[in-house]
PyMOL commands that place a pseudoatom at each C-alpha (Angstrom):
pseudoatom trace, name=CA, resn=UNK, resi=1, chain=A, elem=C, hetatm=0, pos=[-2.226, 13.514, 19.814]
pseudoatom trace, name=CA, resn=UNK, resi=2, chain=A, elem=C, hetatm=0, pos=[0.887, 13.209, 17.676]
pseudoatom trace, name=CA, resn=UNK, resi=3, chain=A, elem=C, hetatm=0, pos=[0.299, 11.811, 14.209]
pseudoatom trace, name=CA, resn=UNK, resi=4, chain=A, elem=C, hetatm=0, pos=[2.949, 10.963, 11.665]
pseudoatom trace, name=CA, resn=UNK, resi=5, chain=A, elem=C, hetatm=0, pos=[2.512, 10.222, 7.992]
pseudoatom trace, name=CA, resn=UNK, resi=6, chain=A, elem=C, hetatm=0, pos=[4.844, 8.123, 5.860]
pseudoatom trace, name=CA, resn=UNK, resi=7, chain=A, elem=C, hetatm=0, pos=[4.629, 8.565, 2.099]
pseudoatom trace, name=CA, resn=UNK, resi=8, chain=A, elem=C, hetatm=0, pos=[6.235, 5.726, 0.160]
pseudoatom trace, name=CA, resn=UNK, resi=9, chain=A, elem=C, hetatm=0, pos=[5.841, 3.651, -2.992]
pseudoatom trace, name=CA, resn=UNK, resi=10, chain=A, elem=C, hetatm=0, pos=[5.078, -0.015, -3.650]
pseudoatom trace, name=CA, resn=UNK, resi=11, chain=A, elem=C, hetatm=0, pos=[5.665, -1.804, -6.936]
pseudoatom trace, name=CA, resn=UNK, resi=12, chain=A, elem=C, hetatm=0, pos=[3.681, -4.664, -8.388]
pseudoatom trace, name=CA, resn=UNK, resi=13, chain=A, elem=C, hetatm=0, pos=[5.270, -6.418, -11.345]
pseudoatom trace, name=CA, resn=UNK, resi=14, chain=A, elem=C, hetatm=0, pos=[2.024, -8.188, -12.217]
pseudoatom trace, name=CA, resn=UNK, resi=15, chain=A, elem=C, hetatm=0, pos=[-1.652, -7.116, -12.136]
pseudoatom trace, name=CA, resn=UNK, resi=16, chain=A, elem=C, hetatm=0, pos=[-3.179, -7.448, -8.661]
pseudoatom trace, name=CA, resn=UNK, resi=17, chain=A, elem=C, hetatm=0, pos=[-6.455, -7.305, -6.764]
pseudoatom trace, name=CA, resn=UNK, resi=18, chain=A, elem=C, hetatm=0, pos=[-7.286, -6.301, -3.199]
pseudoatom trace, name=CA, resn=UNK, resi=19, chain=A, elem=C, hetatm=0, pos=[-10.650, -6.531, -1.411]
pseudoatom trace, name=CA, resn=UNK, resi=20, chain=A, elem=C, hetatm=0, pos=[-10.899, -2.735, -1.152]
pseudoatom trace, name=CA, resn=UNK, resi=21, chain=A, elem=C, hetatm=0, pos=[-10.551, -2.301, -4.935]
pseudoatom trace, name=CA, resn=UNK, resi=22, chain=A, elem=C, hetatm=0, pos=[-13.378, -2.508, -7.451]
pseudoatom trace, name=CA, resn=UNK, resi=23, chain=A, elem=C, hetatm=0, pos=[-11.243, -3.878, -10.268]
pseudoatom trace, name=CA, resn=UNK, resi=24, chain=A, elem=C, hetatm=0, pos=[-7.960, -5.609, -10.914]
pseudoatom trace, name=CA, resn=UNK, resi=25, chain=A, elem=C, hetatm=0, pos=[-5.132, -3.066, -11.063]
pseudoatom trace, name=CA, resn=UNK, resi=26, chain=A, elem=C, hetatm=0, pos=[-2.327, -3.139, -13.624]
pseudoatom trace, name=CA, resn=UNK, resi=27, chain=A, elem=C, hetatm=0, pos=[1.309, -3.729, -12.739]
pseudoatom trace, name=CA, resn=UNK, resi=28, chain=A, elem=C, hetatm=0, pos=[3.140, -0.562, -11.758]
pseudoatom trace, name=CA, resn=UNK, resi=29, chain=A, elem=C, hetatm=0, pos=[4.407, 1.595, -8.931]
pseudoatom trace, name=CA, resn=UNK, resi=30, chain=A, elem=C, hetatm=0, pos=[1.767, 3.002, -6.598]
pseudoatom trace, name=CA, resn=UNK, resi=31, chain=A, elem=C, hetatm=0, pos=[1.904, 5.722, -3.962]
pseudoatom trace, name=CA, resn=UNK, resi=32, chain=A, elem=C, hetatm=0, pos=[1.230, 4.392, -0.446]
pseudoatom trace, name=CA, resn=UNK, resi=33, chain=A, elem=C, hetatm=0, pos=[0.498, 6.669, 2.521]
pseudoatom trace, name=CA, resn=UNK, resi=34, chain=A, elem=C, hetatm=0, pos=[0.555, 5.325, 6.086]
pseudoatom trace, name=CA, resn=UNK, resi=35, chain=A, elem=C, hetatm=0, pos=[-0.815, 7.318, 9.038]
pseudoatom trace, name=CA, resn=UNK, resi=36, chain=A, elem=C, hetatm=0, pos=[0.213, 6.436, 12.591]
pseudoatom trace, name=CA, resn=UNK, resi=37, chain=A, elem=C, hetatm=0, pos=[-0.604, 7.924, 15.981]
pseudoatom trace, name=CA, resn=UNK, resi=38, chain=A, elem=C, hetatm=0, pos=[1.616, 8.040, 19.012]
pseudoatom trace, name=CA, resn=UNK, resi=39, chain=A, elem=C, hetatm=0, pos=[0.860, 5.592, 21.813]
pseudoatom trace, name=CA, resn=UNK, resi=40, chain=A, elem=C, hetatm=0, pos=[0.981, 7.565, 25.061]
pseudoatom trace, name=CA, resn=UNK, resi=41, chain=A, elem=C, hetatm=0, pos=[1.811, 6.222, 28.488]
pseudoatom trace, name=CA, resn=UNK, resi=42, chain=A, elem=C, hetatm=0, pos=[4.817, 4.114, 27.486]
pseudoatom trace, name=CA, resn=UNK, resi=43, chain=A, elem=C, hetatm=0, pos=[8.395, 4.644, 28.643]
pseudoatom trace, name=CA, resn=UNK, resi=44, chain=A, elem=C, hetatm=0, pos=[9.492, 4.728, 24.980]
pseudoatom trace, name=CA, resn=UNK, resi=45, chain=A, elem=C, hetatm=0, pos=[8.230, 6.300, 21.765]
pseudoatom trace, name=CA, resn=UNK, resi=46, chain=A, elem=C, hetatm=0, pos=[5.845, 4.035, 19.851]
pseudoatom trace, name=CA, resn=UNK, resi=47, chain=A, elem=C, hetatm=0, pos=[3.224, 4.451, 17.142]
pseudoatom trace, name=CA, resn=UNK, resi=48, chain=A, elem=C, hetatm=0, pos=[0.085, 2.567, 16.122]
pseudoatom trace, name=CA, resn=UNK, resi=49, chain=A, elem=C, hetatm=0, pos=[-0.985, 2.428, 12.461]
pseudoatom trace, name=CA, resn=UNK, resi=50, chain=A, elem=C, hetatm=0, pos=[-4.338, 4.106, 11.918]
pseudoatom trace, name=CA, resn=UNK, resi=51, chain=A, elem=C, hetatm=0, pos=[-4.634, 4.059, 8.116]
pseudoatom trace, name=CA, resn=UNK, resi=52, chain=A, elem=C, hetatm=0, pos=[-2.978, 2.559, 5.039]
pseudoatom trace, name=CA, resn=UNK, resi=53, chain=A, elem=C, hetatm=0, pos=[-4.026, 4.328, 1.843]
pseudoatom trace, name=CA, resn=UNK, resi=54, chain=A, elem=C, hetatm=0, pos=[-3.193, 3.271, -1.703]
pseudoatom trace, name=CA, resn=UNK, resi=55, chain=A, elem=C, hetatm=0, pos=[-3.380, 5.872, -4.460]
pseudoatom trace, name=CA, resn=UNK, resi=56, chain=A, elem=C, hetatm=0, pos=[-4.933, 4.626, -7.701]
pseudoatom trace, name=CA, resn=UNK, resi=57, chain=A, elem=C, hetatm=0, pos=[-3.922, 4.591, -10.565]
pseudoatom trace, name=CA, resn=UNK, resi=58, chain=A, elem=C, hetatm=0, pos=[-0.223, 3.718, -10.702]
pseudoatom trace, name=CA, resn=UNK, resi=59, chain=A, elem=C, hetatm=0, pos=[2.159, 6.689, -10.792]
pseudoatom trace, name=CA, resn=UNK, resi=60, chain=A, elem=C, hetatm=0, pos=[3.063, 6.096, -14.452]
pseudoatom trace, name=CA, resn=UNK, resi=61, chain=A, elem=C, hetatm=0, pos=[-0.577, 6.039, -15.625]
pseudoatom trace, name=CA, resn=UNK, resi=62, chain=A, elem=C, hetatm=0, pos=[-1.932, 9.419, -16.692]
pseudoatom trace, name=CA, resn=UNK, resi=63, chain=A, elem=C, hetatm=0, pos=[-5.589, 9.686, -15.764]
pseudoatom trace, name=CA, resn=UNK, resi=64, chain=A, elem=C, hetatm=0, pos=[-8.097, 12.367, -14.873]
pseudoatom trace, name=CA, resn=UNK, resi=65, chain=A, elem=C, hetatm=0, pos=[-9.559, 9.984, -12.297]
pseudoatom trace, name=CA, resn=UNK, resi=66, chain=A, elem=C, hetatm=0, pos=[-7.570, 9.663, -9.073]
pseudoatom trace, name=CA, resn=UNK, resi=67, chain=A, elem=C, hetatm=0, pos=[-8.684, 7.593, -6.107]
pseudoatom trace, name=CA, resn=UNK, resi=68, chain=A, elem=C, hetatm=0, pos=[-7.357, 7.016, -2.600]
pseudoatom trace, name=CA, resn=UNK, resi=69, chain=A, elem=C, hetatm=0, pos=[-8.410, 3.674, -1.166]
pseudoatom trace, name=CA, resn=UNK, resi=70, chain=A, elem=C, hetatm=0, pos=[-7.896, 2.528, 2.423]
pseudoatom trace, name=CA, resn=UNK, resi=71, chain=A, elem=C, hetatm=0, pos=[-6.471, -0.996, 2.280]
pseudoatom trace, name=CA, resn=UNK, resi=72, chain=A, elem=C, hetatm=0, pos=[-5.762, -3.710, 4.823]
pseudoatom trace, name=CA, resn=UNK, resi=73, chain=A, elem=C, hetatm=0, pos=[-1.981, -3.574, 5.475]
pseudoatom trace, name=CA, resn=UNK, resi=74, chain=A, elem=C, hetatm=0, pos=[-1.757, -7.345, 5.987]
pseudoatom trace, name=CA, resn=UNK, resi=75, chain=A, elem=C, hetatm=0, pos=[-3.613, -8.045, 2.736]
pseudoatom trace, name=CA, resn=UNK, resi=76, chain=A, elem=C, hetatm=0, pos=[-1.360, -5.566, 0.910]
pseudoatom trace, name=CA, resn=UNK, resi=77, chain=A, elem=C, hetatm=0, pos=[1.771, -7.236, 2.324]
pseudoatom trace, name=CA, resn=UNK, resi=78, chain=A, elem=C, hetatm=0, pos=[0.463, -10.661, 1.277]
pseudoatom trace, name=CA, resn=UNK, resi=79, chain=A, elem=C, hetatm=0, pos=[-0.289, -9.380, -2.253]
pseudoatom trace, name=CA, resn=UNK, resi=80, chain=A, elem=C, hetatm=0, pos=[3.225, -7.917, -2.536]
pseudoatom trace, name=CA, resn=UNK, resi=81, chain=A, elem=C, hetatm=0, pos=[4.738, -11.201, -1.308]
pseudoatom trace, name=CA, resn=UNK, resi=82, chain=A, elem=C, hetatm=0, pos=[2.649, -13.180, -3.819]
pseudoatom trace, name=CA, resn=UNK, resi=83, chain=A, elem=C, hetatm=0, pos=[3.717, -10.801, -6.593]
pseudoatom trace, name=CA, resn=UNK, resi=84, chain=A, elem=C, hetatm=0, pos=[7.395, -11.209, -5.709]
pseudoatom trace, name=CA, resn=UNK, resi=85, chain=A, elem=C, hetatm=0, pos=[7.045, -15.000, -5.533]
pseudoatom trace, name=CA, resn=UNK, resi=86, chain=A, elem=C, hetatm=0, pos=[5.243, -15.164, -8.891]
pseudoatom trace, name=CA, resn=UNK, resi=87, chain=A, elem=C, hetatm=0, pos=[7.945, -13.031, -10.511]
pseudoatom trace, name=CA, resn=UNK, resi=88, chain=A, elem=C, hetatm=0, pos=[10.743, -15.222, -9.110]
pseudoatom trace, name=CA, resn=UNK, resi=89, chain=A, elem=C, hetatm=0, pos=[8.962, -18.329, -10.400]
pseudoatom trace, name=CA, resn=UNK, resi=90, chain=A, elem=C, hetatm=0, pos=[8.595, -16.850, -13.899]
pseudoatom trace, name=CA, resn=UNK, resi=91, chain=A, elem=C, hetatm=0, pos=[12.269, -15.782, -13.994]
pseudoatom trace, name=CA, resn=UNK, resi=92, chain=A, elem=C, hetatm=0, pos=[13.595, -19.221, -13.001]
for i in range(1, 92): cmd.bond("trace and resi %d" % i, "trace and resi %d" % (i + 1))
show_as sticks, trace
zoom trace
């Protein structure tokens, strides 16, 4: 089985909450790791997402406590969209 991992960052400009988190998280840039596995049997190369993991706290926050939380990718996308919309509304 071929697995690939994408390591990226997401930025929230306002505090946010996700179901997988115990508490509201502060605004900041967070490390996001996405694991995908290859889908075999197709005539083209394709992958299926198997895990979306958010690293807590934000990159800029120095802490002795570090947590990796598996989050729902659709909920994360919705939270990022809501954050972007809220920031546009405040700026206008």
